[in-house]
N, C-alpha and C positions, 0 to 999 in steps of 0.2 A: 262593441267591437272597436278596438283601438289600434290593433296591429295592421300594418299594410302588407304583411307577408301572406301570400296566397296559400289557401288550403290545397288547391289544385295547382301543381307546379308546372312550369314550362317544360321540363324534361319529360314528365309523364305524357303530356299531350304530344310532344314531338315524337316520342317513341311509338305512341299509338298510330300517329299519322304515317310514320315510317313503315310499321308493320302492315298497314293497309295499302302501302304504295301510293299514298297521296302526296302531292307536291306542296300542299298548303303549309304555311309557316305559322306556328302558334302565336307569335307576336302580332302578325298581320290579322290573323283570325280574331284574336281578342280585341284588337283595335277596331275592327269592323263591327264587332258586337257592341262595343261601347258607343260607337257612332250611331248605330241603329237605335240603341236604347235612349240616346240623347234626342234623337229626331222623332221617334214614333213610339206609340204604345201598341202598335199592331204587330206584335212579335211575341211568340211564346217559345219556351225552351225546347219542346219536342220538334216543332217545325224548324227552328234554327239548327238543332243538332242534326236533323235529317239532311238539310241542305249542305252543312259543312262536310258530313260524311259522304255526300255525293261528290265531293271535291269541287263544290261550286260556291264561290264567295258572293254570288248574287243571291243573298240569303232569303230574299222575299219572293223568289221566282217559284211559284207553286208548280210550274210545269217541268221543273228540273227532274231528271231521272233519279230514281231511288238508288242509294248506295248498294253495291253488290257485296255480299258476303260480310255484312256488318252485323255483329251481334250486339247484345245488350250492353257490353262493356263500354263501347264508344258512346252510346246514347247516355249512359249513366255518367260518364266522365264529363261530357260536354254539358249535360243538363245541370250537373253540379256546378260547373264553371259559370253557366248562365245565371243560376240562382245566386251564387256568391257575388258575381259582378253586379247584378241588379240590387242586391242588398247593400253592397258597399257604396254604390252611387247614391243611395238614400240614407247612408249612415250619418247621423248627426255629428259623429266624432271624426268624420273625414277619413275613414279607413280604406278608401279606394286607392289602388295603384295599378299602373299598367303591368301586364304579364310579360316579364322579360327573363332572360337566362339568369342563373344564379350569379351572385357577386364573385364567386370563385372562377367564373369563366373569363377568358381574356377580354380586355376592355374593347378591343376592336369588334369582337362578336356581339357584345352588348350594345355598342353604338349602332351597328348594322340592324340589330333587332329593334332598337328604339325607332330608327328610321322607318322600318317596315311597319311598326306599330302605328306610327302617325299616318302612314299611307293608308293603312286599313281603316283608321278612324275617319279620315276624310272620305273614303269610299262609303263607309257606313252612313255618314251624314247624307251623302248624295242618294244612296239607295233608300234612305228613310224619307226622302222628299225635299231635302234642302238644296234646291237647284240654284236659287238666286241668293247667294251669300251676302250680297250688298244690302239686303233688306233685313238682315238678322239684327236682333235687339242688342242694346247695351254694348258691352265690350266683346261680345262674341265674334264679331267680324274681325277685329284686330287679333284676337287670340287664334282664330282659325288660320289667319295669315302666318302667325308665328309657328303654328304646328306644320303648316306647309313647308316653311323653311327648314324645320327640323327633319321633315321627311326626306329632304334632299341631302342630308349629311352623307359625305362620301366615305369610301372604304379607307382612304388614306388620311383621314382626319383624326385618328385616335392613336396616341402613343400609349405608354403603360406607366407613366410616372404618377406621383402623388397629386400633382397639380391637375393632371388630366382626369384622374379619378374624382377629384373634388368638382371639377367643371361638369363632368358627366352626372354626378349626383345632383348638382344644382339644376341641370336641364331636366332630369327625370322628375324632380320635385316641381319644376315649373309645369311640365306636361300634366302631372297628377292634379295640381290645383286648377290648371286651365280646363281640364275635362270636367271637373266638378262645377266650375263656373258656367261652362256651356250647358251642362245638364240642368242647372238651376235656372238659367236665363231662358232656356227653351221650354221650361215646364208649361207656361201658359199656351204656347203653340201646340204642344202635345195634347193638352187637355181640351183645346178648342176644336180639334179635329173630330168629327162625328165618328163614333165606333173605331177610333184609332186609324182613320183613313190614311193611307200612304199616297202621297202625290208623286207621280213620276214625270 
């Protein structure tokens, strides 16, 4: 797998959330999934999809109420995204990328989505048990600080020129490689937890 283009696209998930009346954002949702997968092995596609469709980003809360009126389409869509994301995080050819709006969308919208993606990623790490980030291994602590800065990108910080497009592409590439670094550096931590235990 060499392409970073998602098989499950942002617009499909956004449209499905809209039809269900969910206020969840696909970028934040995917970011939280990636953070969880980096932090813990105690997660499976079915449980994750159920919690998302319940409108709840506290994805490991087994007491969350079930989604109402949700058919198999949503579970299939999110389960496929889960599998694709997990596969790409483990891809030796670095095929992972954050789920963001299409390049044809206005830059401002893509910047806002990247900000929400990073917010979701940090949430996922916390929900996965990484409460004390100062004890993280290697470069992970510094990288997470960078992602926190990107999560605060403002609405007014994106124009539409070629230089802005280039800068955005560079930030997305940084996020992409940063997440792969975090995933790899946290592998010993995930494997050390008995039965994928999640620490809250």
